[in-house]
DRENDO-1510 file (C-alpha; in Angstrom, 1 decimal, always signed):
<recs>
REC; n; res; u; v; w
REC; 1; MET; +12.5; +2.8; +19.4 .
REC; 2; THR; +14.8; +5.3; +21.0 .
REC; 3; ASN; +13.4; +7.8; +23.5 .
REC; 4; GLN; +14.4; +10.6; +21.2 .
REC; 5; LEU; +12.4; +9.3; +18.2 .
REC; 6; ALA; +9.4; +8.5; +20.5 .
REC; 7; THR; +9.5; +12.1; +21.8 .
REC; 8; TRP; +9.5; +13.4; +18.2 .
REC; 9; LEU; +6.6; +11.2; +17.2 .
REC; 10; ASP; +4.6; +12.4; +20.2 .
REC; 11; CYS; +5.2; +16.0; +19.2 .
REC; 12; ILE; +4.3; +15.3; +15.5 .
REC; 13; GLU; +1.1; +13.6; +16.5 .
REC; 14; ARG; +0.1; +16.6; +18.6 .
REC; 15; GLU; +1.0; +19.0; +15.7 .
REC; 16; HIS; -1.0; +16.9; +13.3 .
REC; 17; ARG; -4.2; +17.3; +15.3 .
REC; 18; ALA; -3.6; +21.1; +15.3 .
REC; 19; VAL; -2.9; +21.6; +11.6 .
REC; 20; ARG; -5.5; +23.8; +9.9 .
REC; 21; GLU; -3.6; +24.9; +6.8 .
REC; 22; THR; -4.0; +22.7; +3.8 .
REC; 23; GLY; -2.7; +22.6; +0.2 .
REC; 24; LEU; +0.5; +21.5; -1.5 .
REC; 25; ASP; +2.1; +24.9; -2.0 .
REC; 26; ARG; +3.7; +25.0; +1.5 .
REC; 27; ILE; +5.1; +21.5; +1.1 .
REC; 28; VAL; +6.6; +22.3; -2.4 .
REC; 29; ARG; +8.2; +25.4; -0.8 .
REC; 30; LEU; +9.7; +23.4; +2.0 .
REC; 31; ALA; +10.9; +20.7; -0.4 .
REC; 32; ARG; +12.7; +23.3; -2.5 .
REC; 33; HIS; +14.3; +24.9; +0.6 .
REC; 34; LEU; +15.5; +21.4; +1.6 .
REC; 35; GLY; +16.7; +20.6; -1.9 .
REC; 36; VAL; +14.7; +17.5; -2.3 .
REC; 37; VAL; +12.3; +18.2; -5.2 .
REC; 38; ARG; +14.6; +15.8; -7.1 .
REC; 39; PRO; +15.5; +13.4; -4.2 .
REC; 40; ALA; +17.2; +10.9; -6.5 .
REC; 41; SER; +18.5; +10.4; -10.1 .
REC; 42; LYS; +15.0; +9.1; -11.0 .
REC; 43; SER; +11.8; +9.1; -9.0 .
REC; 44; VAL; +8.3; +7.5; -9.2 .
REC; 45; VAL; +5.1; +8.6; -7.5 .
REC; 46; VAL; +2.5; +5.8; -6.9 .
REC; 47; ALA; -1.1; +6.7; -6.3 .
REC; 48; GLY; -4.3; +4.6; -6.4 .
REC; 49; THR; -7.0; +3.2; -4.2 .
REC; 50; ASN; -5.5; -0.2; -3.6 .
REC; 51; GLY; -2.2; -1.9; -4.3 .
REC; 52; LYS; +0.2; +1.1; -3.9 .
REC; 53; GLY; +2.3; -0.6; -1.2 .
REC; 54; SER; +2.7; -3.9; -3.0 .
REC; 55; THR; +3.5; -2.1; -6.3 .
REC; 56; VAL; +6.2; -0.1; -4.6 .
REC; 57; ARG; +7.6; -3.2; -3.0 .
REC; 58; TYR; +7.8; -5.1; -6.3 .
REC; 59; LEU; +9.4; -2.2; -8.1 .
REC; 60; GLU; +11.9; -1.7; -5.3 .
REC; 61; GLN; +12.9; -5.4; -5.5 .
REC; 62; LEU; +13.2; -5.3; -9.2 .
REC; 63; LEU; +15.6; -2.4; -9.1 .
REC; 64; LEU; +17.6; -3.9; -6.2 .
REC; 65; GLU; +18.0; -7.1; -8.1 .
REC; 66; SER; +19.3; -5.0; -11.0 .
REC; 67; GLU; +22.0; -3.6; -8.6 .
REC; 68; HIS; +20.5; -0.1; -8.2 .
REC; 69; SER; +20.2; +1.8; -4.9 .
REC; 70; VAL; +16.6; +2.5; -4.0 .
REC; 71; GLY; +14.7; +4.6; -1.4 .
REC; 72; ALA; +11.0; +3.8; -0.9 .
REC; 73; THR; +8.2; +5.0; +1.3 .
REC; 74; ALA; +5.2; +3.2; +2.8 .
REC; 75; SER; +2.0; +4.3; +4.5 .
REC; 76; PRO; +0.9; +3.5; +7.0 .
REC; 77; HIS; +3.3; +1.3; +9.0 .
REC; 78; LEU; +2.1; -1.9; +10.7 .
REC; 79; LYS; +4.4; -2.0; +13.7 .
REC; 80; HIS; +7.3; +0.4; +13.6 .
REC; 81; TYR; +7.4; +3.9; +12.3 .
REC; 82; ASN; +10.7; +3.1; +10.6 .
REC; 83; GLU; +8.8; +0.9; +8.1 .
REC; 84; ARG; +7.7; +4.2; +6.4 .
REC; 85; ILE; +11.2; +4.9; +5.1 .
REC; 86; ARG; +13.3; +2.2; +3.5 .
REC; 87; VAL; +16.7; +2.4; +1.9 .
REC; 88; ASN; +17.8; -0.6; -0.2 .
REC; 89; GLY; +15.0; -2.7; +1.2 .
REC; 90; LYS; +15.6; -2.0; +4.9 .
REC; 91; PRO; +13.9; +0.4; +7.3 .
REC; 92; VAL; +16.1; +3.3; +8.2 .
REC; 93; ASP; +17.4; +3.6; +11.8 .
REC; 94; ASP; +16.0; +5.8; +14.5 .
REC; 95; GLU; +19.0; +8.2; +14.4 .
REC; 96; SER; +18.6; +9.0; +10.7 .
REC; 97; ILE; +14.9; +9.8; +11.2 .
REC; 98; VAL; +15.6; +12.1; +14.1 .
REC; 99; ARG; +18.3; +13.9; +12.2 .
REC; 100; ALA; +16.0; +14.3; +9.3 .
REC; 101; PHE; +13.3; +15.7; +11.6 .
REC; 102; GLU; +15.8; +18.2; +13.0 .
REC; 103; THR; +16.8; +19.3; +9.5 .
REC; 104; ILE; +13.2; +19.8; +8.6 .
REC; 105; GLN; +12.5; +21.7; +11.8 .
REC; 106; ASP; +15.3; +24.1; +11.0 .
REC; 107; THR; +13.6; +24.8; +7.7 .
REC; 108; VAL; +9.9; +24.8; +8.5 .
REC; 109; GLU; +10.1; +27.6; +11.1 .
REC; 110; SER; +6.4; +28.2; +11.9 .
REC; 111; THR; +4.9; +26.1; +9.1 .
REC; 112; PRO; +2.6; +23.4; +10.6 .
REC; 113; LEU; +2.9; +19.9; +9.1 .
REC; 114; THR; +0.7; +16.8; +9.3 .
REC; 115; TYR; +2.0; +13.5; +10.5 .
REC; 116; TYR; +2.3; +12.2; +6.9 .
REC; 117; GLU; +4.0; +15.4; +5.7 .
REC; 118; TRP; +6.7; +15.0; +8.3 .
REC; 119; ALA; +7.3; +11.4; +7.2 .
REC; 120; THR; +7.4; +12.2; +3.5 .
REC; 121; LEU; +9.8; +15.1; +3.9 .
REC; 122; ALA; +12.0; +13.0; +6.2 .
REC; 123; ALA; +12.1; +10.3; +3.6 .
REC; 124; LEU; +13.1; +12.8; +0.9 .
REC; 125; VAL; +15.9; +14.2; +3.0 .
REC; 126; ILE; +17.2; +10.7; +3.9 .
REC; 127; PHE; +17.1; +9.6; +0.2 .
REC; 128; ARG; +19.1; +12.7; -0.7 .
REC; 129; TRP; +21.7; +12.1; +2.0 .
REC; 130; GLN; +22.0; +8.4; +0.9 .
REC; 131; ARG; +22.3; +9.5; -2.7 .
REC; 132; VAL; +19.9; +6.7; -3.9 .
REC; 133; GLU; +19.5; +6.2; -7.6 .
REC; 134; TYR; +15.7; +5.7; -7.4 .
REC; 135; ALA; +13.1; +7.2; -5.1 .
REC; 136; LEU; +9.7; +5.4; -4.9 .
REC; 137; LEU; +7.0; +7.4; -3.2 .
REC; 138; GLU; +3.7; +5.9; -2.1 .
REC; 139; VAL; +0.9; +8.5; -2.0 .
REC; 140; GLY; -0.8; +8.5; +1.4 .
REC; 141; LEU; -4.2; +9.9; +0.3 .
REC; 142; GLY; -5.5; +11.1; -3.0 .
REC; 143; GLY; -2.7; +12.6; -5.0 .
REC; 144; ARG; -3.2; +16.2; -6.0 .
REC; 145; LEU; -2.6; +17.6; -2.5 .
REC; 146; ASP; -0.5; +14.7; -1.1 .
REC; 147; ALA; +3.0; +15.5; +0.1 .
REC; 148; ALA; +4.5; +12.9; -2.3 .
REC; 149; ASN; +3.3; +15.2; -5.1 .
REC; 150; ALA; +5.9; +17.8; -4.1 .
REC; 151; ILE; +8.6; +16.1; -6.1 .
REC; 152; GLU; +9.2; +16.0; -9.9 .
REC; 153; PRO; +8.8; +12.3; -11.0 .
REC; 154; ASP; +10.1; +10.5; -14.0 .
REC; 155; VAL; +7.3; +8.0; -14.0 .
REC; 156; THR; +3.9; +8.2; -12.4 .
REC; 157; VAL; +1.6; +5.3; -11.4 .
REC; 158; ILE; -2.1; +5.1; -10.7 .
REC; 159; THR; -2.8; +1.5; -9.6 .
REC; 160; ASN; -6.6; +1.8; -9.8 .
REC; 161; ILE; -9.5; +4.0; -8.9 .
REC; 162; GLY; -12.0; +2.8; -6.3 .
REC; 163; LEU; -14.5; +4.2; -3.8 .
REC; 164; ASP; -12.6; +5.1; -0.6 .
REC; 165; HIS; -12.1; +8.2; +1.5 .
REC; 166; MET; -15.1; +9.6; -0.4 .
REC; 167; HIS; -15.7; +12.3; +2.2 .
REC; 168; LEU; -12.4; +13.8; +1.2 .
REC; 169; LEU; -11.9; +12.8; -2.5 .
REC; 170; GLY; -15.3; +12.7; -4.0 .
REC; 171; SER; -18.4; +10.6; -4.3 .
REC; 172; ASP; -17.7; +8.7; -7.5 .
REC; 173; ARG; -14.8; +7.3; -9.5 .
REC; 174; GLU; -14.5; +10.3; -11.8 .
REC; 175; SER; -14.1; +12.7; -8.9 .
REC; 176; ILE; -11.6; +10.4; -7.1 .
REC; 177; GLY; -9.8; +9.9; -10.4 .
REC; 178; SER; -9.4; +13.6; -10.8 .
REC; 179; GLU; -7.7; +13.9; -7.4 .
REC; 180; LYS; -5.3; +11.0; -8.1 .
REC; 181; ALA; -4.5; +12.3; -11.6 .
REC; 182; GLY; -3.1; +15.4; -9.8 .
REC; 183; ILE; +0.3; +13.5; -9.7 .
REC; 184; LEU; +0.6; +13.6; -13.5 .
REC; 185; ARG; +3.2; +15.9; -15.1 .
REC; 186; SER; +3.6; +17.2; -18.6 .
REC; 187; GLY; +5.3; +14.6; -20.8 .
REC; 188; VAL; +5.9; +12.2; -17.9 .
REC; 189; PRO; +4.7; +8.6; -18.6 .
REC; 190; LEU; +1.7; +7.2; -16.6 .
REC; 191; VAL; +1.4; +3.5; -15.8 .
REC; 192; TYR; -2.4; +3.1; -15.2 .
REC; 193; GLY; -3.4; -0.2; -13.7 .
REC; 194; ASP; -7.2; +0.1; -14.3 .
REC; 195; SER; -8.4; -1.8; -17.3 .
REC; 196; CYS; -11.7; +0.0; -16.7 .
REC; 197; THR; -10.4; +3.5; -17.1 .
REC; 198; VAL; -12.0; +6.7; -15.8 .
REC; 199; ARG; -12.4; +9.7; -18.0 .
REC; 200; SER; -10.9; +12.2; -15.6 .
REC; 201; VAL; -7.6; +10.4; -15.6 .
REC; 202; MET; -7.5; +9.9; -19.4 .
REC; 203; SER; -8.4; +13.5; -20.0 .
REC; 204; ARG; -5.7; +14.8; -17.7 .
REC; 205; ALA; -3.1; +12.6; -19.3 .
REC; 206; GLU; -4.1; +13.8; -22.8 .
REC; 207; ALA; -4.1; +17.5; -21.7 .
REC; 208; LEU; -0.5; +17.1; -20.3 .
REC; 209; GLY; +0.8; +14.9; -23.2 .
REC; 210; SER; +1.6; +12.2; -20.7 .
REC; 211; PRO; +2.4; +8.9; -22.5 .
REC; 212; LEU; -0.1; +6.3; -21.3 .
REC; 213; TYR; +0.5; +2.6; -20.5 .
REC; 214; ILE; -2.8; +1.0; -19.6 .
REC; 215; ALA; -3.3; -2.5; -18.1 .
REC; 216; GLY; -4.7; -5.0; -20.6 .
REC; 217; ILE; -3.8; -2.8; -23.5 .
REC; 218; ASP; -0.1; -1.7; -23.4 .
REC; 219; TYR; +0.9; -4.4; -20.9 .
REC; 220; ALA; -0.6; -7.6; -19.6 .
REC; 221; TYR; +0.0; -10.9; -17.9 .
REC; 222; THR; -1.3; -14.4; -17.7 .
REC; 223; THR; -0.6; -17.1; -15.1 .
REC; 224; GLY; +0.1; -20.8; -15.7 .
REC; 225; GLY; -1.1; -22.0; -12.3 .
REC; 226; SER; +1.6; -21.8; -9.7 .
REC; 227; SER; +4.5; -22.7; -11.9 .
REC; 228; SER; +4.9; -19.8; -14.3 .
REC; 229; TRP; +3.9; -16.3; -15.1 .
REC; 230; ASP; +3.9; -14.8; -18.6 .
REC; 231; ALA; +3.9; -11.0; -19.2 .
REC; 232; SER; +4.2; -8.6; -22.0 .
REC; 233; PHE; +5.2; -4.9; -21.8 .
REC; 234; HIS; +5.7; -1.8; -23.8 .
REC; 235; GLY; +9.0; -0.1; -23.2 .
REC; 236; ARG; +10.4; +3.1; -24.7 .
REC; 237; GLU; +12.0; +1.0; -27.4 .
REC; 238; GLY; +9.1; -1.3; -28.2 .
REC; 239; SER; +7.3; -4.3; -26.9 .
REC; 240; SER; +8.8; -7.4; -25.2 .
REC; 241; SER; +7.5; -10.6; -23.6 .
REC; 242; TYR; +8.8; -12.6; -20.6 .
REC; 243; ARG; +8.2; -15.9; -18.8 .
REC; 244; PHE; +9.0; -16.1; -15.1 .
REC; 245; LEU; +9.0; -19.2; -13.0 .
REC; 246; GLY; +6.6; -18.9; -10.1 .
REC; 247; THR; +3.7; -16.5; -9.7 .
REC; 248; PRO; +3.5; -13.3; -7.6 .
REC; 249; SER; +1.1; -13.0; -4.7 .
REC; 250; MET; -0.2; -9.7; -6.0 .
REC; 251; ALA; -0.1; -10.2; -9.8 .
REC; 252; ASP; -1.7; -6.8; -10.7 .
REC; 253; SER; +0.8; -4.9; -8.6 .
REC; 254; ALA; +3.7; -7.0; -10.1 .
REC; 255; SER; +2.7; -6.2; -13.6 .
REC; 256; ILE; +2.5; -2.5; -12.9 .
REC; 257; ALA; +5.9; -2.6; -11.3 .
REC; 258; LEU; +7.4; -4.4; -14.3 .
REC; 259; GLN; +6.0; -1.8; -16.7 .
REC; 260; ALA; +7.2; +1.1; -14.6 .
REC; 261; ALA; +10.7; -0.5; -14.3 .
REC; 262; LEU; +11.1; -0.7; -18.1 .
REC; 263; LEU; +10.1; +2.9; -18.4 .
REC; 264; LEU; +12.6; +3.9; -15.7 .
REC; 265; ASP; +15.5; +1.9; -17.1 .
REC; 266; PRO; +15.1; +0.2; -20.5 .
REC; 267; SER; +18.4; -1.6; -19.9 .
REC; 268; ILE; +17.1; -3.6; -17.0 .
REC; 269; GLU; +17.4; -7.3; -17.9 .
REC; 270; LEU; +14.2; -8.6; -16.3 .
REC; 271; SER; +15.0; -12.2; -17.2 .
REC; 272; ARG; +17.9; -12.0; -14.8 .
REC; 273; CYS; +15.7; -11.0; -11.9 .
REC; 274; LYS; +15.0; -14.3; -10.1 .
REC; 275; HIS; +13.6; -13.6; -6.7 .
REC; 276; TRP; +11.4; -10.5; -7.0 .
REC; 277; LEU; +8.2; -12.6; -7.5 .
REC; 278; ASN; +8.7; -14.1; -4.0 .
REC; 279; GLN; +8.7; -10.7; -2.3 .
REC; 280; SER; +5.7; -10.0; -0.1 .
REC; 281; LEU; +4.7; -7.0; +1.9 .
REC; 282; PRO; +3.6; -7.6; +5.5 .
REC; 283; GLY; -0.1; -7.7; +5.7 .
REC; 284; ARG; -0.7; -8.2; +2.0 .
REC; 285; MET; -2.0; -11.7; +1.3 .
REC; 286; GLU; +0.5; -12.8; +3.9 .
REC; 287; GLN; +0.3; -16.4; +5.0 .
REC; 288; PHE; +1.3; -17.9; +8.4 .
REC; 289; GLN; +0.9; -21.1; +10.2 .
REC; 290; HIS; +0.1; -20.7; +13.9 .
REC; 291; ARG; -1.2; -23.2; +16.5 .
REC; 292; GLY; -1.8; -25.8; +13.8 .
REC; 293; ARG; -3.9; -23.5; +11.6 .
REC; 294; ASP; -3.2; -21.7; +8.3 .
REC; 295; TRP; -3.8; -18.0; +8.4 .
REC; 296; MET; -4.0; -15.3; +5.7 .
REC; 297; LEU; -3.7; -11.7; +6.6 .
REC; 298; ASP; -4.6; -8.8; +4.3 .
REC; 299; VAL; -5.1; -5.1; +5.1 .
REC; 300; ALA; -8.0; -4.7; +2.7 .
REC; 301; HIS; -10.0; -1.8; +4.1 .
REC; 302; ASN; -12.5; -0.9; +1.4 .
REC; 303; PRO; -15.0; -2.8; -0.8 .
REC; 304; ASP; -12.7; -3.0; -3.9 .
REC; 305; ALA; -9.9; -4.4; -1.8 .
REC; 306; ALA; -12.2; -6.9; -0.2 .
REC; 307; ARG; -13.4; -8.0; -3.7 .
REC; 308; TYR; -9.7; -8.6; -4.7 .
REC; 309; VAL; -9.2; -10.7; -1.6 .
REC; 310; ARG; -12.2; -12.8; -2.5 .
REC; 311; GLN; -10.8; -13.3; -6.0 .
REC; 312; CYS; -7.4; -14.4; -4.6 .
REC; 313; LEU; -9.1; -16.9; -2.3 .
REC; 314; ASP; -11.0; -18.4; -5.2 .
REC; 315; VAL; -7.8; -18.9; -7.1 .
REC; 316; ARG; -5.6; -20.1; -4.3 .
REC; 317; PHE; -7.9; -21.9; -2.0 .
REC; 318; PRO; -11.0; -23.0; -4.1 .
REC; 319; HIS; -11.8; -26.0; -1.9 .
REC; 320; ARG; -11.1; -24.8; +1.6 .
REC; 321; ASN; -13.5; -23.5; +4.2 .
REC; 322; VAL; -12.6; -20.0; +5.2 .
REC; 323; LYS; -13.3; -18.5; +8.6 .
REC; 324; LEU; -13.1; -14.7; +8.9 .
REC; 325; LEU; -11.8; -12.4; +11.6 .
REC; 326; PHE; -13.0; -8.9; +10.7 .
REC; 327; GLY; -12.6; -5.4; +12.1 .
REC; 328; CYS; -12.7; -2.1; +10.4 .
REC; 329; MET; -12.5; +1.6; +11.1 .
REC; 330; ARG; -15.5; +3.6; +12.1 .
REC; 331; ASP; -15.7; +5.5; +8.8 .
REC; 332; LYS; -15.6; +2.3; +6.6 .
REC; 333; PRO; -18.6; +0.6; +4.9 .
REC; 334; ALA; -18.4; -2.7; +6.9 .
REC; 335; TYR; -21.6; -4.1; +5.3 .
REC; 336; GLU; -20.3; -3.6; +1.7 .
REC; 337; MET; -16.9; -5.0; +2.6 .
REC; 338; LEU; -18.4; -8.2; +4.2 .
REC; 339; LYS; -20.6; -8.6; +1.2 .
REC; 340; MET; -17.7; -8.5; -1.2 .
REC; 341; LEU; -15.9; -11.2; +0.9 .
REC; 342; GLU; -18.8; -13.6; +0.4 .
REC; 343; ILE; -18.2; -15.5; +3.6 .
REC; 344; PRO; -21.3; -17.0; +5.3 .
REC; 345; GLU; -22.2; -15.0; +8.4 .
REC; 346; SER; -21.9; -18.2; +10.6 .
REC; 347; ARG; -18.1; -18.1; +9.7 .
REC; 348; VAL; -17.6; -14.4; +10.5 .
REC; 349; ILE; -16.1; -13.1; +13.8 .
REC; 350; VAL; -16.0; -9.4; +14.5 .
REC; 351; SER; -13.6; -7.9; +17.0 .
REC; 352; ASP; -12.8; -4.4; +18.3 .
REC; 353; THR; -10.5; -2.0; +16.5 .
REC; 354; THR; -8.8; +0.7; +18.6 .
REC; 355; GLY; -7.6; +4.3; +18.2 .
REC; 356; ASP; -9.4; +7.5; +17.3 .
REC; 357; ARG; -11.2; +5.8; +14.3 .
REC; 358; GLY; -11.7; +2.4; +15.9 .
REC; 359; ILE; -15.1; +0.9; +16.6 .
REC; 360; ARG; -16.2; -1.6; +19.1 .
REC; 361; ALA; -17.4; -4.9; +17.8 .
REC; 362; THR; -20.8; -4.4; +19.4 .
REC; 363; ASP; -21.3; -1.1; +17.7 .
REC; 364; LEU; -20.1; -2.6; +14.4 .
REC; 365; LEU; -22.7; -5.3; +14.8 .
REC; 366; ASP; -25.4; -2.6; +15.2 .
REC; 367; ASP; -24.2; -1.1; +12.0 .
REC; 368; LEU; -24.5; -4.4; +10.2 .
REC; 369; GLY; -28.1; -4.9; +11.2 .
REC; 370; PRO; -29.7; -8.3; +11.8 .
REC; 371; SER; -26.8; -10.7; +11.5 .
REC; 372; ARG; -25.5; -14.1; +12.6 .
REC; 373; VAL; -21.9; -13.0; +12.9 .
REC; 374; ARG; -20.1; -13.8; +16.2 .
REC; 375; VAL; -18.9; -10.9; +18.4 .
REC; 376; GLU; -15.6; -11.4; +20.2 .
REC; 377; PRO; -14.5; -7.9; +21.3 .
REC; 378; GLU; -11.2; -9.1; +22.9 .
REC; 379; LEU; -8.6; -10.0; +20.2 .
REC; 380; SER; -7.1; -12.8; +22.3 .
REC; 381; HIS; -10.5; -14.4; +22.8 .
REC; 382; ALA; -11.3; -14.1; +19.1 .
REC; 383; ILE; -8.1; -15.9; +18.2 .
REC; 384; ASP; -8.8; -18.7; +20.8 .
REC; 385; TYR; -12.3; -19.1; +19.4 .
REC; 386; LEU; -10.9; -19.3; +15.8 .
REC; 387; ILE; -8.5; -22.1; +16.8 .
REC; 388; GLU; -11.2; -24.0; +18.7 .
REC; 389; SER; -13.8; -23.7; +15.9 .
REC; 390; THR; -11.7; -24.7; +13.0 .
REC; 391; ASP; -9.7; -27.7; +11.9 .
REC; 392; PRO; -6.3; -28.0; +10.2 .
REC; 393; HIS; -7.9; -28.1; +6.7 .
REC; 394; ASP; -9.6; -24.7; +7.2 .
REC; 395; LEU; -8.1; -21.3; +6.4 .
REC; 396; ILE; -8.4; -18.4; +8.8 .
REC; 397; LEU; -8.6; -15.0; +7.1 .
REC; 398; VAL; -8.0; -11.7; +8.9 .
REC; 399; THR; -8.9; -8.5; +7.2 .
REC; 400; GLY; -10.7; -5.2; +7.4 .
REC; 401; SER; -8.0; -2.7; +8.6 .
REC; 402; PHE; -4.3; -2.1; +8.9 .
REC; 403; GLN; -4.8; -1.8; +12.7 .
REC; 404; LEU; -6.5; -5.2; +13.1 .
REC; 405; VAL; -3.9; -7.0; +11.0 .
REC; 406; SER; -1.1; -5.3; +12.9 .
REC; 407; ARG; -2.4; -6.5; +16.2 .
REC; 408; VAL; -2.9; -10.1; +15.0 .
REC; 409; ARG; +0.6; -10.2; +13.5 .
REC; 410; ASP; +1.9; -9.2; +16.9 .
REC; 411; VAL; +0.1; -12.1; +18.5 .
REC; 412; ILE; +0.9; -14.7; +15.9 .
REC; 413; GLU; +4.6; -13.8; +15.7 .
REC; 414; ILE; +5.1; -14.4; +19.4 .
REC; 415; GLY; +4.5; -18.1; +19.0 .
REC; 416; ILE; +4.9; -18.6; +15.3 .
REC; 417; GLY; +5.7; -22.1; +14.1 .
REC; 418; SER; +6.4; -21.5; +10.4 .
REC; 419; ARG; +5.8; -18.7; +7.9 .
REC; 420; ARG; +4.9; -19.4; +4.3 .
</recs>
């Protein structure tokens, strides 16, 4: 990272802590002044509790394989800030981000912005400069008041509605769904990845006349083991079915991306897209081999995401012993997450997470109550213990937070043997 970008990020973090003004109006106003309400020929806004990042990644790769130019956002980043803004599949360079920040600064005057708002506006400015055909925006939190909601989308996506960030979004799925449904626009299609729909989303779509494409009803998929993947979708010109060789690591997200792609561009020849199924997002069901052990890393950070990880383990590794390295943020329901993972306490190691929302492993153990989980506060010690207490037939799972997964990736990639 250049010194100039590092200086900017330090300033933005300080400003973020001082922001008191909330609401979307000021971001919409800035987006209009910057000329980025329509940052590309066509745009997609992706909200949801889980699976937003992988959905954006699959859709991005589908469009790239169809020879379109694409800008995409991600939140949060795992290692480098540049991961938050991609153009044609690659993180943008430091200089472009700094120039975008300078452009925004000339426009905002005294308007305070959050860390995420700076990132979103910078992405929109860069997409406009690069004249990308498609802009794919991942919502950071909620939807209604999120900076990504400042644009005018051509397709909206809600991956699912789960219980997370309840202190901000509401205490039940209906309340949270209402916040996420704030991204809907009159007459603009919604791809909804929840087969168990919530009334607040459905009512909002009906009130706005937004065409609905619901998982399991309007589009669906089945897997044929590891060799094939069958899917059916409903485009603007009718239904169609496809068979792909191989299976995606995140099948729900892949099916949402396919449905959204057909709505964006009915001329896309999905049968010609050969490699998109193999795309993976760092930290999402990501597999490594390190020091003679198989590792899987996933940033699951709420109970619904933990349940999905458990389901994936049952499908992919039904006969392997799993040992878990776990760490979460202070405001997350650790007990519920561990319950969803269904891993015996004797195979669970908890470690410290850092930062303002981090929690020490000893404090996390206190929150869990009487438990036989092992406490290894230092990450390096936890990794050494995992190696020593497993054999080559075991699988080591790391999950609970973006922050823990990021730190483990840093350690593993230093001496990585092979990556799967």
